[in-house]
C-alpha positions as YAML, in Angstrom:
chain: A
units: angstrom
residues:
- id: 1
  name: MET
  ca: [157.68, 192.63, -43.00]
- id: 2
  name: PRO
  ca: [155.37, 190.17, -41.24]
- id: 3
  name: LEU
  ca: [155.87, 186.49, -42.00]
- id: 4
  name: GLU
  ca: [152.54, 186.27, -43.83]
- id: 5
  name: ALA
  ca: [153.51, 189.13, -46.15]
- id: 6
  name: THR
  ca: [156.93, 187.60, -46.73]
- id: 7
  name: HIS
  ca: [155.35, 184.26, -47.57]
- id: 8
  name: ALA
  ca: [152.91, 185.94, -49.97]
- id: 9
  name: THR
  ca: [155.75, 187.79, -51.71]
- id: 10
  name: VAL
  ca: [157.73, 184.58, -52.06]
- id: 11
  name: GLU
  ca: [154.71, 182.83, -53.57]
- id: 12
  name: VAL
  ca: [154.24, 185.63, -56.11]
- id: 13
  name: PHE
  ca: [157.89, 185.48, -57.19]
- id: 14
  name: LEU
  ca: [157.90, 181.68, -57.33]
- id: 15
  name: THR
  ca: [154.71, 181.64, -59.40]
- id: 16
  name: ALA
  ca: [156.21, 184.19, -61.79]
- id: 17
  name: PHE
  ca: [159.46, 182.22, -62.05]
- id: 18
  name: LEU
  ca: [157.64, 178.97, -62.76]
- id: 19
  name: ALA
  ca: [155.64, 180.69, -65.51]
- id: 20
  name: LEU
  ca: [158.81, 181.62, -67.40]
- id: 21
  name: SER
  ca: [160.01, 179.63, -70.38]
- id: 22
  name: LYS
  ca: [163.11, 177.47, -69.93]
- id: 23
  name: ALA
  ca: [165.26, 180.10, -71.69]
- id: 24
  name: GLU
  ca: [163.86, 182.86, -69.47]
- id: 25
  name: LYS
  ca: [164.51, 180.78, -66.34]
- id: 26
  name: GLN
  ca: [168.08, 180.19, -67.47]
- id: 27
  name: ALA
  ca: [168.56, 183.92, -68.16]
- id: 28
  name: PHE
  ca: [167.11, 184.81, -64.75]
- id: 29
  name: ILE
  ca: [169.36, 182.35, -62.93]
- id: 30
  name: ALA
  ca: [172.38, 183.56, -64.91]
- id: 31
  name: LYS
  ca: [171.56, 187.11, -63.82]
- id: 32
  name: LEU
  ca: [171.24, 185.98, -60.18]
- id: 33
  name: LEU
  ca: [174.66, 184.39, -60.42]
- id: 34
  name: THR
  ca: [176.20, 187.77, -61.26]
- id: 35
  name: GLN
  ca: [175.09, 189.16, -57.88]
- id: 36
  name: ASP
  ca: [177.92, 188.90, -55.35]
- id: 37
  name: GLU
  ca: [175.62, 188.94, -52.32]
- id: 38
  name: PHE
  ca: [173.51, 186.12, -53.78]
- id: 39
  name: ILE
  ca: [176.63, 184.04, -54.43]
- id: 40
  name: GLU
  ca: [177.82, 184.57, -50.85]
- id: 41
  name: ASP
  ca: [174.42, 183.51, -49.51]
- id: 42
  name: LEU
  ca: [174.36, 180.47, -51.79]
- id: 43
  name: LEU
  ca: [177.84, 179.42, -50.65]
- id: 44
  name: ASP
  ca: [176.76, 179.82, -47.01]
- id: 45
  name: VAL
  ca: [173.77, 177.54, -47.58]
- id: 46
  name: VAL
  ca: [175.93, 174.93, -49.32]
- id: 47
  name: THR
  ca: [178.50, 175.02, -46.51]
- id: 48
  name: ILE
  ca: [175.81, 174.64, -43.86]
- id: 49
  name: GLU
  ca: [174.30, 171.67, -45.69]
- id: 50
  name: GLN
  ca: [177.69, 170.00, -46.16]
- id: 51
  name: ARG
  ca: [178.54, 170.37, -42.48]
- id: 52
  name: ARG
  ca: [175.08, 169.67, -41.06]
- id: 53
  name: ASN
  ca: [176.05, 166.27, -39.59]
- id: 54
  name: GLU
  ca: [179.38, 167.34, -38.13]
- id: 55
  name: PRO
  ca: [179.57, 167.32, -34.35]
- id: 56
  name: SER
  ca: [179.18, 170.69, -32.70]
- id: 57
  name: ARG
  ca: [180.52, 172.15, -29.49]
- id: 58
  name: PRO
  ca: [179.66, 175.13, -27.32]
- id: 59
  name: LEU
  ca: [181.12, 178.47, -28.38]
- id: 60
  name: ASP
  ca: [182.64, 178.97, -24.92]
- id: 61
  name: ASP
  ca: [184.64, 175.74, -25.32]
- id: 62
  name: TYR
  ca: [185.89, 176.82, -28.74]
- id: 63
  name: LEU
  ca: [186.91, 180.25, -27.46]
- id: 64
  name: ALA
  ca: [188.70, 178.73, -24.46]
- id: 65
  name: ASP
  ca: [190.65, 176.35, -26.73]
- id: 66
  name: ARG
  ca: [191.52, 179.19, -29.05]
- id: 67
  name: ALA
  ca: [192.73, 181.37, -26.17]
- id: 68
  name: LYS
  ca: [195.01, 178.53, -24.99]
- id: 69
  name: ARG
  ca: [196.69, 178.36, -28.42]
- id: 70
  name: LYS
  ca: [197.69, 182.04, -28.35]
...
């Protein structure tokens, strides 16, 4: 799906969500939280945000260090 179409779809869903009552929003979010794939994605985003300021290193360096430990 082209980026423009994706953006339009997101806007439609966001507009619909914002139009819901508070109880409907809570029910929708509760339903989302029963979806395993959504939870995994949410945890990934949280982990990325928590570790955003940690120093990074090249993958090759990591793999070389890991190979030395074996």
